[in-house]
VOPAGU-2260 file (C-alpha; in pm, 1 decimal, decimal comma):
REM VOPAGU-2260
SITE   aa  ch    i         X         Y         Z
SITE  MET   A    0    -552,8    9109,9   -1064,0
SITE  GLU   A    1    -470,5    9313,3    -751,3
SITE  ARG   A    2    -789,9    9187,4    -583,2
SITE  VAL   A    3    -698,9    8824,0    -660,8
SITE  THR   A    4    -348,6    8878,9    -523,8
SITE  ARG   A    5    -485,5    9025,1    -196,7
SITE  ILE   A    6    -717,7    8726,7    -152,8
SITE  ILE   A    7    -431,2    8480,6    -205,8
SITE  TYR   A    8    -208,4    8665,9      38,8
SITE  LYS   A    9    -486,4    8667,9     302,3
SITE  TYR   A   10    -549,4    8295,9     256,4
SITE  TYR   A   11    -187,4    8189,6     299,5
SITE  PHE   A   12    -111,1    8413,2     593,1
SITE  LYS   A   13    -414,7    8264,8     771,8
SITE  ARG   A   14    -256,7    7925,0     713,5
SITE  ALA   A   15      66,8    8051,0     864,8
SITE  ALA   A   16    -117,2    8167,2    1175,7
SITE  LEU   A   17    -277,0    7825,0    1219,4
SITE  ALA   A   18      59,9    7655,0    1175,5
SITE  ALA   A   19     203,3    7867,0    1456,1
SITE  ARG   A   20     -31,8    7697,4    1703,8
SITE  PHE   A   21     136,5    7361,4    1657,1
SITE  SER   A   22     513,7    7400,7    1632,6
SITE  PHE   A   23     785,6    7644,8    1548,8
SITE  GLY   A   24     935,3    7397,3    1298,4
SITE  ASN   A   25     612,1    7377,6    1105,0
SITE  LEU   A   26     581,0    7757,3    1111,1
SITE  HIS   A   27     936,1    7795,0     977,9
SITE  ARG   A   28     870,6    7564,4     683,4
SITE  THR   A   29     532,0    7725,2     616,4
SITE  MET   A   30     677,4    8076,7     618,5
SITE  LEU   A   31     954,5    7981,3     377,8
SITE  ARG   A   32     691,9    7841,5     142,0
SITE  LEU   A   33     476,7    8154,9     179,1
SITE  ILE   A   34     773,2    8373,7      87,9
SITE  ALA   A   35     828,9    8169,4    -229,0
SITE  ILE   A   36     460,0    8191,1    -322,0
SITE  PHE   A   37     454,5    8564,0    -240,8
SITE  LEU   A   38     747,9    8626,2    -475,1
SITE  SER   A   39     601,1    8411,7    -753,2
SITE  ILE   A   40     264,9    8593,2    -730,0
SITE  THR   A   41     434,7    8934,4    -729,6
SITE  ILE   A   42     649,5    8848,0   -1031,4
SITE  PHE   A   43     350,0    8692,2   -1206,4
SITE  SER   A   44     145,3    9010,2   -1148,8
SITE  LEU   A   45     416,5    9217,5   -1312,3
SITE  GLU   A   46     422,3    8983,1   -1611,1
SITE  LEU   A   47      51,6    9044,4   -1680,4
SITE  LYS   A   48     106,0    9397,7   -1808,5
SITE  SER   A   49     -49,7    9474,5   -2143,7
SITE  GLU   A   50     154,1    9393,9   -2451,2
SITE  GLU   A   51     140,4    9551,2   -2795,8
SITE  LEU   A   52     151,6    9349,4   -3116,0
SITE  ARG   A   53     185,3    9522,8   -3451,7
SITE  LEU   A   54     123,6    9296,0   -3749,1
SITE  ASP   A   55     408,9    9407,5   -3972,3
SITE  PHE   A   56     368,1    9322,8   -4341,5
SITE  LYS   A   57     707,1    9464,5   -4448,5
SITE  LYS   A   58     882,0    9128,1   -4427,4
SITE  THR   A   59     632,1    8955,1   -4658,0
SITE  GLU   A   60     696,1    8935,1   -5031,4
SITE  LEU   A   61     442,6    9120,3   -5246,0
SITE  GLY   A   62     171,9    8886,3   -5373,7
SITE  LYS   A   63     212,5    8645,4   -5080,1
SITE  LEU   A   64      11,6    8578,1   -4763,2
SITE  PRO   A   65     199,9    8673,5   -4443,9
SITE  LYS   A   66     332,0    8398,8   -4218,8
SITE  GLY   A   67      96,1    8315,5   -3933,9
SITE  PHE   A   68    -220,7    8389,8   -4134,0
SITE  SER   A   69    -482,5    8155,9   -4283,3
SITE  THR   A   70    -775,8    8210,6   -4517,6
SITE  SER   A   71   -1131,8    8077,2   -4505,6
SITE  LEU   A   72   -1463,1    8130,3   -4681,7
SITE  LEU   A   73   -1794,4    8155,6   -4500,2
SITE  GLY   A   74   -2037,9    8037,4   -4764,8
SITE  LYS   A   75   -1986,0    7911,6   -5118,3
SITE  GLY   A   76   -1832,7    8028,0   -5443,8
SITE  ASP   A   77   -1498,1    8125,4   -5587,7
SITE  PRO   A   78   -1204,8    8147,9   -5346,5
SITE  ALA   A   79   -1065,4    8485,3   -5244,8
SITE  ASN   A   80    -716,7    8616,9   -5312,1
SITE  TRP   A   81    -552,9    8750,4   -4996,7
SITE  GLN   A   82    -207,1    8893,7   -5057,0
SITE  ILE   A   83      33,9    9171,1   -4963,6
SITE  THR   A   84      20,1    9470,4   -5198,6
SITE  GLU   A   85     194,5    9806,4   -5199,3
SITE  THR   A   86     -79,9   10065,5   -5152,0
SITE  PRO   A   87     -86,2   10438,6   -5065,7
SITE  ALA   A   88    -197,1   10446,5   -4699,9
SITE  PRO   A   89    -184,7   10673,5   -4392,6
SITE  SER   A   90     110,0   10630,8   -4157,7
SITE  SER   A   91      78,3   10411,5   -3850,2
SITE  ILE   A   92      79,4   10721,5   -3626,6
SITE  ALA   A   93    -177,4   10924,3   -3822,8
SITE  LYS   A   94    -494,0   11031,9   -3643,5
SITE  ALA   A   95    -787,2   10791,8   -3660,0
SITE  ASN   A   96    -987,1   11036,5   -3873,3
SITE  SER   A   97    -700,8   11134,7   -4107,0
SITE  GLY   A   98    -868,5   10967,3   -4406,6
SITE  ASN   A   99    -666,7   11006,8   -4728,2
SITE  LYS   A  100    -432,4   11278,5   -4599,0
SITE  ASN   A  101     -55,4   11236,2   -4635,7
SITE  LEU   A  102     -62,6   10892,2   -4794,4
SITE  ALA   A  103     257,9   10699,5   -4863,9
SITE  ALA   A  104     327,9   10365,1   -5026,4
SITE  SER   A  105     287,9   10095,5   -4760,8
SITE  PRO   A  106     261,8    9715,4   -4756,0
SITE  THR   A  107    -103,9    9631,9   -4693,9
SITE  LEU   A  108    -305,6    9311,3   -4673,1
SITE  SER   A  109    -555,1    9311,2   -4960,1
SITE  GLN   A  110    -836,6    9089,8   -5081,6
SITE  THR   A  111    -814,4    9143,0   -5458,6
SITE  SER   A  112   -1063,5    8894,0   -5605,6
SITE  SER   A  113   -1388,0    9056,2   -5722,9
SITE  SER   A  114   -1556,3    8740,0   -5849,3
SITE  HIS   A  115   -1934,1    8777,4   -5885,0
SITE  LEU   A  116   -1961,4    8398,5   -5848,9
SITE  ARG   A  117   -1879,0    8417,1   -5478,4
SITE  ASN   A  118   -2183,1    8397,0   -5248,9
SITE  GLY   A  119   -1991,8    8415,5   -4925,0
SITE  SER   A  120   -1751,1    8610,2   -4707,0
SITE  PRO   A  121   -1373,7    8566,8   -4741,7
SITE  ILE   A  122   -1194,9    8580,0   -4404,2
SITE  CYS   A  123    -824,9    8606,4   -4324,8
SITE  PHE   A  124    -730,6    8497,4   -3970,1
SITE  PHE   A  125    -422,2    8573,9   -3763,8
SITE  GLU   A  126    -347,1    8227,7   -3625,8
SITE  ASP   A  127     -52,5    8283,6   -3391,6
SITE  ASN   A  128    -257,0    8379,5   -3087,1
SITE  GLU   A  129    -602,5    8407,8   -2935,4
SITE  PHE   A  130    -708,9    8712,5   -2738,1
SITE  GLY   A  131    -947,8    8766,3   -2448,0
SITE  ASP   A  132    -922,1    9128,5   -2330,6
SITE  PHE   A  133    -767,8    9349,7   -2597,3
SITE  THR   A  134    -783,2    9657,8   -2818,9
SITE  TYR   A  135    -771,1    9581,1   -3191,4
SITE  SER   A  136    -736,0    9862,0   -3445,4
SITE  VAL   A  137    -678,8    9874,3   -3821,2
SITE  ARG   A  138    -710,9   10101,8   -4124,9
SITE  VAL   A  139    -964,4    9979,2   -4381,6
SITE  ARG   A  140   -1020,4   10085,6   -4742,1
SITE  ILE   A  141   -1293,5    9941,8   -4963,5
SITE  ASP   A  142   -1146,1    9921,7   -5311,8
SITE  GLY   A  143   -1443,0    9798,8   -5514,2
SITE  GLY   A  144   -1741,0    9570,3   -5558,6
SITE  ALA   A  145   -2026,7    9573,8   -5809,7
SITE  PHE   A  146   -2282,5    9406,9   -5579,9
SITE  ARG   A  147   -2138,9    9452,2   -5231,8
SITE  GLN   A  148   -1893,0    9696,4   -5076,8
SITE  ILE   A  149   -1863,6    9565,3   -4720,8
SITE  ALA   A  150   -1538,8    9500,0   -4533,7
SITE  GLY   A  151   -1403,3    9513,0   -4180,6
SITE  ILE   A  152   -1254,3    9317,5   -3894,2
SITE  VAL   A  153   -1345,1    8997,6   -3711,1
SITE  PHE   A  154   -1269,3    8936,9   -3344,7
SITE  ARG   A  155   -1314,7    8672,3   -3075,2
SITE  ALA   A  156   -1347,9    8422,1   -3357,2
SITE  LYS   A  157   -1366,2    8050,1   -3287,0
SITE  ASP   A  158   -1353,5    7971,7   -3659,6
SITE  GLU   A  159   -1497,9    8099,5   -3988,1
SITE  LYS   A  160   -1850,5    8013,5   -3870,2
SITE  ASN   A  161   -1841,8    8169,1   -3522,7
SITE  PHE   A  162   -1724,5    8526,8   -3469,4
SITE  TYR   A  163   -1808,7    8894,3   -3417,2
SITE  SER   A  164   -1742,0    9149,3   -3691,1
SITE  LEU   A  165   -1726,1    9529,6   -3713,5
SITE  LEU   A  166   -1793,8    9640,6   -4071,6
SITE  ILE   A  167   -1806,6    9933,7   -4311,3
SITE  ASN   A  168   -2092,7    9918,8   -4565,0
SITE  SER   A  169   -1995,8   10169,1   -4832,2
SITE  ILE   A  170   -2302,2   10142,0   -5057,0
SITE  ASP   A  171   -2558,9   10176,9   -4776,0
SITE  GLY   A  172   -2349,1   10423,8   -4576,5
SITE  LYS   A  173   -2363,3   10215,2   -4256,2
SITE  ILE   A  174   -2132,2   10097,5   -3981,0
SITE  MET   A  175   -2238,0    9745,8   -3883,2
SITE  LEU   A  176   -2172,4    9507,6   -3596,3
SITE  ILE   A  177   -2274,2    9144,6   -3648,3
SITE  LYS   A  178   -2252,0    8816,8   -3460,7
SITE  VAL   A  179   -2223,2    8489,6   -3652,5
SITE  VAL   A  180   -2299,4    8152,8   -3490,0
SITE  ASP   A  181   -2270,5    7821,5   -3677,4
SITE  GLY   A  182   -2238,4    8010,8   -4003,6
SITE  LYS   A  183   -2553,9    8219,6   -3958,1
SITE  GLN   A  184   -2587,3    8586,5   -3868,1
SITE  VAL   A  185   -2787,0    8586,5   -3543,9
SITE  THR   A  186   -2765,4    8949,6   -3430,5
SITE  SER   A  187   -2673,1    9278,4   -3594,5
SITE  TRP   A  188   -2653,3    9651,3   -3526,3
SITE  ASN   A  189   -2649,8    9930,5   -3786,1
SITE  SER   A  190   -2565,4   10297,9   -3747,5
SITE  LEU   A  191   -2856,8   10538,6   -3787,7
SITE  GLY   A  192   -2886,1   10755,2   -4097,6
SITE  GLU   A  193   -2656,6   10738,6   -4397,8
SITE  LEU   A  194   -2286,8   10810,9   -4344,5
SITE  ASN   A  195   -2033,2   10924,7   -4602,3
SITE  LEU   A  196   -1840,4   10597,9   -4642,6
SITE  GLN   A  197   -1726,6   10613,3   -5003,7
SITE  LYS   A  198   -1491,1   10352,7   -5143,3
SITE  ASN   A  199   -1122,1   10424,7   -5208,4
SITE  HIS   A  200   -1113,5   10617,0   -4880,3
SITE  TRP   A  201    -927,5   10508,7   -4567,3
SITE  HIS   A  202   -1126,4   10454,4   -4247,9
SITE  SER   A  203   -1013,0   10338,0   -3904,7
SITE  LEU   A  204   -1192,9   10065,9   -3710,3
SITE  LYS   A  205   -1124,4    9976,2   -3348,3
SITE  VAL   A  206   -1278,2    9738,2   -3096,3
SITE  VAL   A  207   -1200,1    9733,1   -2723,4
SITE  CYS   A  208   -1295,4    9404,8   -2552,1
SITE  LYS   A  209   -1306,1    9366,0   -2173,8
SITE  SER   A  210   -1472,7    9054,9   -2037,9
SITE  ASP   A  211   -1825,4    9036,5   -2184,7
SITE  ARG   A  212   -1828,7    9399,3   -2304,2
SITE  PHE   A  213   -1685,4    9552,2   -2620,6
SITE  SER   A  214   -1679,1    9909,7   -2743,0
SITE  CYS   A  215   -1657,7    9979,1   -3116,3
SITE  TYR   A  216   -1511,9   10285,9   -3287,3
SITE  HIS   A  217   -1516,9   10431,3   -3639,6
SITE  ASN   A  218   -1259,8   10702,1   -3714,6
SITE  GLY   A  219   -1201,8   10747,1   -3342,4
SITE  VAL   A  220   -1569,4   10796,2   -3252,4
SITE  MET   A  221   -1746,6   10537,4   -3037,9
SITE  ILE   A  222   -2059,3   10401,8   -3206,0
SITE  ASN   A  223   -2392,0   10295,6   -3050,6
SITE  ASN   A  224   -2438,5   10632,6   -2877,0
SITE  ALA   A  225   -2111,9   10580,1   -2688,8
SITE  SER   A  226   -2248,4   10267,7   -2515,7
SITE  PRO   A  227   -2059,9    9936,5   -2512,8
SITE  PHE   A  228   -2213,6    9616,3   -2647,5
SITE  SER   A  229   -2241,3    9310,9   -2422,7
SITE  ASP   A  230   -2228,7    8940,5   -2505,0
SITE  SER   A  231   -2074,9    8660,2   -2299,3
SITE  GLU   A  232   -2100,5    8368,7   -2543,0
SITE  GLN   A  233   -1751,6    8404,4   -2689,4
SITE  LEU   A  234   -1499,1    8563,1   -2450,4
SITE  LYS   A  235   -1181,7    8487,1   -2643,5
SITE  GLY   A  236   -1071,4    8398,2   -2992,3
SITE  LYS   A  237    -878,4    8494,2   -3303,2
SITE  ILE   A  238    -873,9    8827,3   -3482,3
SITE  GLY   A  239    -879,9    8882,4   -3856,6
SITE  PHE   A  240   -1016,5    9061,0   -4162,0
SITE  ILE   A  241   -1329,0    9006,1   -4372,5
SITE  THR   A  242   -1490,6    9112,6   -4699,8
SITE  PHE   A  243   -1836,8    9027,7   -4839,2
SITE  LYS   A  244   -1909,6    8862,3   -5174,8
SITE  ASP   A  245   -1737,3    9055,3   -5458,1
SITE  THR   A  246   -1595,8    9328,2   -5232,9
SITE  THR   A  247   -1225,9    9406,6   -5269,4
SITE  ALA   A  248   -1052,0    9586,3   -4982,4
SITE  SER   A  249    -717,8    9674,6   -4823,9
SITE  PHE   A  250    -608,9    9669,7   -4457,9
SITE  ALA   A  251    -315,0    9863,1   -4311,3
SITE  HIS   A  252    -132,4    9890,6   -3977,1
SITE  PRO   A  253    -327,1    9634,5   -3769,5
SITE  LYS   A  254    -237,2    9658,7   -3401,0
SITE  ILE   A  255    -342,7    9459,5   -3094,3
SITE  ILE   A  256    -287,6    9575,4   -2735,5
SITE  TYR   A  257    -373,9    9283,3   -2510,5
SITE  THR   A  258    -340,6    9125,9   -2169,3
SITE  PRO   A  259    -152,9    8795,6   -2205,0
SITE  ARG   A  260    -371,1    8495,8   -2135,1
SITE  ILE   A  261    -265,9    8232,6   -1880,1
SITE  SER   A  262    -259,8    7884,9   -2030,2
SITE  LEU   A  263    -426,0    7588,4   -1860,3
SITE  ALA   A  264     -83,0    7429,8   -1807,2
SITE  GLN   A  265      40,8    7734,8   -1617,7
SITE  ARG   A  266    -277,7    7754,7   -1410,2
SITE  LEU   A  267    -231,5    7389,9   -1315,5
SITE  ILE   A  268     126,2    7463,4   -1208,3
SITE  GLY   A  269      -6,4    7723,8    -965,7
SITE  LYS   A  270    -257,2    7479,2    -821,7
SITE  ILE   A  271       5,0    7204,9    -781,6
SITE  GLN   A  272     241,9    7450,5    -615,8
SITE  THR   A  273     -10,0    7545,5    -349,1
SITE  LYS   A  274    -167,6    7203,0    -292,9
SITE  TRP   A  275     139,3    6982,6    -239,3
SITE  GLU   A  276     396,9    7138,2      -8,4
SITE  ARG   A  277     671,1    6878,5     -57,8
SITE  ILE   A  278     684,3    6941,0    -433,7
SITE  GLU   A  279     986,9    7158,0    -516,3
SITE  ASP   A  280     956,8    7191,1    -893,9
SITE  VAL   A  281     718,2    7092,4   -1174,5
SITE  GLN   A  282     724,6    7113,1   -1553,3
SITE  ILE   A  283     446,3    7011,1   -1791,3
SITE  TYR   A  284     545,8    6913,4   -2144,9
SITE  ALA   A  285     329,4    6901,0   -2459,4
SITE  ARG   A  286     359,8    6933,7   -2835,9
SITE  PRO   A  287     250,1    7265,8   -2995,4
SITE  LYS   A  288     177,7    7066,2   -3313,0
SITE  PRO   A  289     161,4    6688,0   -3370,8
SITE  ASN   A  290     497,1    6662,4   -3551,5
SITE  GLU   A  291     688,9    6900,5   -3324,4
SITE  ALA   A  292     904,4    6818,5   -3022,9
SITE  LEU   A  293     770,2    6828,1   -2669,3
SITE  LYS   A  294     817,2    7168,1   -2505,0
SITE  VAL   A  295     772,3    7308,8   -2156,2
SITE  VAL   A  296     420,5    7461,8   -2149,0
SITE  GLY   A  297     391,0    7496,2   -1770,5
SITE  SER   A  298     665,4    7560,3   -1515,6
SITE  MET   A  299     727,7    7704,9   -1169,9
SITE  GLU   A  300    1014,1    7893,6   -1334,9
SITE  PRO   A  301     881,9    8108,2   -1625,6
SITE  SER   A  302    1231,1    8114,4   -1781,1
SITE  LYS   A  303    1193,3    7743,8   -1864,9
SITE  LEU   A  304     875,4    7789,4   -2072,2
SITE  GLY   A  305     932,1    7688,3   -2432,6
SITE  LEU   A  306    1240,8    7473,3   -2365,7
SITE  ILE   A  307    1267,6    7152,9   -2570,9
SITE  ALA   A  308    1221,2    6827,6   -2377,9
SITE  SER   A  309    1511,8    6586,2   -2333,1
SITE  ASP   A  310    1522,3    6244,2   -2497,4
SITE  VAL   A  311    1432,7    6091,7   -2157,9
SITE  ILE   A  312    1105,3    6284,9   -2143,2
SITE  GLU   A  313    1028,5    6204,5   -2506,8
SITE  GLY   A  314    1086,6    5839,1   -2415,6
SITE  VAL   A  315     840,9    5858,2   -2126,7
SITE  VAL   A  316     561,9    5966,5   -2362,2
SITE  LYS   A  317     661,0    5716,1   -2630,4
SITE  THR   A  318     692,2    5410,9   -2401,8
SITE  THR   A  319     455,8    5521,5   -2118,5
SITE  GLN   A  320     728,9    5411,9   -1874,3
SITE  PHE   A  321     795,4    5639,8   -1576,6
SITE  GLY   A  322    1126,6    5823,9   -1548,9
SITE  TYR   A  323    1300,7    5823,9   -1209,1
SITE  ALA   A  324    1613,0    5988,9   -1065,0
SITE  LYS   A  325    1754,6    6084,9    -723,1
SITE  GLU   A  326    1904,2    6422,8    -640,3
SITE  ASP   A  327    2037,1    6492,1    -288,3
SITE  LYS   A  328    1731,7    6468,9     -59,3
SITE  SER   A  329    1485,6    6481,1    -348,0
SITE  VAL   A  330    1353,1    6252,3    -617,3
SITE  ILE   A  331    1252,3    6341,6    -972,9
SITE  VAL   A  332     970,4    6146,8   -1135,4
SITE  THR   A  333     851,4    6196,6   -1493,6
SITE  ALA   A  334     508,1    6056,1   -1577,9
SITE  PRO   A  335     310,7    6027,4   -1902,5
SITE  ILE   A  336     -11,7    6229,3   -1932,6
SITE  ARG   A  337    -298,7    6071,1   -2125,1
SITE  ASP   A  338    -585,1    6234,7   -2312,4
SITE  ARG   A  339    -952,8    6136,8   -2284,2
SITE  ASN   A  340    -891,8    5848,7   -2527,9
SITE  GLY   A  341    -614,4    5704,8   -2312,8
SITE  GLU   A  342    -337,2    5807,3   -2553,3
SITE  PRO   A  343      -8,3    5939,5   -2406,0
SITE  VAL   A  344      16,1    6298,6   -2534,7
SITE  ALA   A  345     213,2    6491,0   -2271,0
SITE  ALA   A  346     434,2    6452,1   -1966,0
SITE  VAL   A  347     483,2    6600,2   -1620,3
SITE  LYS   A  348     819,1    6613,6   -1442,6
SITE  VAL   A  349     798,3    6648,4   -1064,2
SITE  LYS   A  350    1080,3    6711,8    -818,2
SITE  MET   A  351     983,6    6651,9    -454,7
SITE  ARG   A  352    1144,8    6605,7    -116,9
SITE  SER   A  353    1176,7    6236,9     -34,3
SITE  PHE   A  354    1151,0    6062,2     297,7
SITE  ARG   A  355    1389,1    5800,3     436,4
SITE  GLY   A  356    1364,0    5468,4     256,2
SITE  GLN   A  357    1133,5    5600,4     -16,8
SITE  THR   A  358    1136,2    5359,9    -311,5
SITE  LYS   A  359    1079,3    5426,2    -680,0
SITE  LYS   A  360     735,1    5265,0    -655,3
SITE  ALA   A  361     641,7    5486,8    -360,9
SITE  SER   A  362     762,8    5795,4    -548,2
SITE  ILE   A  363     543,0    5711,1    -847,7
SITE  VAL   A  364     242,8    5655,1    -620,9
SITE  ARG   A  365     304,4    5996,8    -459,8
SITE  ILE   A  366     288,1    6189,6    -790,6
SITE  MET   A  367     -19,6    6009,9    -927,4
SITE  PRO   A  368    -258,2    6270,0    -774,8
SITE  VAL   A  369     -69,0    6533,6    -979,4
SITE  VAL   A  370    -110,7    6324,7   -1294,4
SITE  LYS   A  371    -482,1    6271,5   -1225,1
SITE  LEU   A  372    -533,0    6643,6   -1164,4
SITE  ILE   A  373    -382,2    6734,4   -1502,1
SITE  GLU   A  374    -570,3    6461,9   -1689,4
SITE  SER   A  375    -900,1    6561,6   -1529,0
SITE  ARG   A  376    -868,8    6915,4   -1668,1
SITE  MET   A  377    -785,2    6831,4   -2031,8
SITE  ARG   A  378    -940,5    6650,0   -2323,4
SITE  ASP   A  379    -628,7    6655,7   -2541,2
SITE  SER   A  380    -286,0    6819,0   -2540,2
SITE  LYS   A  381    -421,0    7130,4   -2715,6
SITE  ASP   A  382    -614,1    7217,1   -2398,2
SITE  LEU   A  383    -285,2    7267,3   -2211,9
SITE  PHE   A  384    -203,8    7563,4   -2437,4
SITE  ARG   A  385    -545,7    7730,0   -2394,7
């Protein structure tokens, strides 16, 4: 991030030097704009610090699936039963190799169905976010299984048919890393020799993903001879938990330390801000889900992200009519944003400095390049959140 910031600074100060050759007035305006961009970049850099997310199961009723999670089955057979149970487990601050020492009753996520009629892999996804660069750790205990005793974590998952998974194989005494594409296991790695991985014993699994590399750990020890794995096909995705066939297992204290991802809408805001100098403010609005209200998903002011759209902006999307207002020496135009099928699915609100005699029609014409830029980068409104 520091390297990107230096490049941006260098680029804009070169522009300032060129502006100085023409007029002091131009230089003054350019420098004011550079100061604003400098501050926004500096603040933005500070906001990209790593964040920690602990998936707390304490607020979920026993026997229920936590909010923000979904379940899937890769393969065929009886459905799984993912639920919160109270299980003796290590504390969240115990050492990675603490095993079954100092256990205390804790709410854990468990897959409790041991059906022998299941010829697939039950998966439980955390749906509230996708992660690119992150560290994901969890305690895993295999509780049973007559035919299979395999359980672990999934990461950088697109869906139940495309993901990576770090696994404990209790019967064979192996730590496994697999990659699944279109529902088929395409690559795998197994630890050498036979490890002591008995069931009813707590293990810790951790994966550290940075760009196209990921390092995997079992009980605090890096596997694969302390060498990271590399694969660039799936660089972001969901995290979750997995069991195989009739395996039952429990998962405790999942934690994700991650670098927040920048959404497409926010990246577009940055491009608009640097490309059109007369634009003073921009907000992009979209719906997180089809039946929800429009919200700010991109803004020059981060404090406005997540705010609910006004009735005027909702009306722009519904009627496809442009909104228009004057404010001092500026005009505010709100335009509908269409998806690849031509359907109005979002909106952009632009405040820009006007010139003398500027009409509503001229104002709309002036913001159309902004509209076209946004539409050219998205297929549907979901893309704005990615």
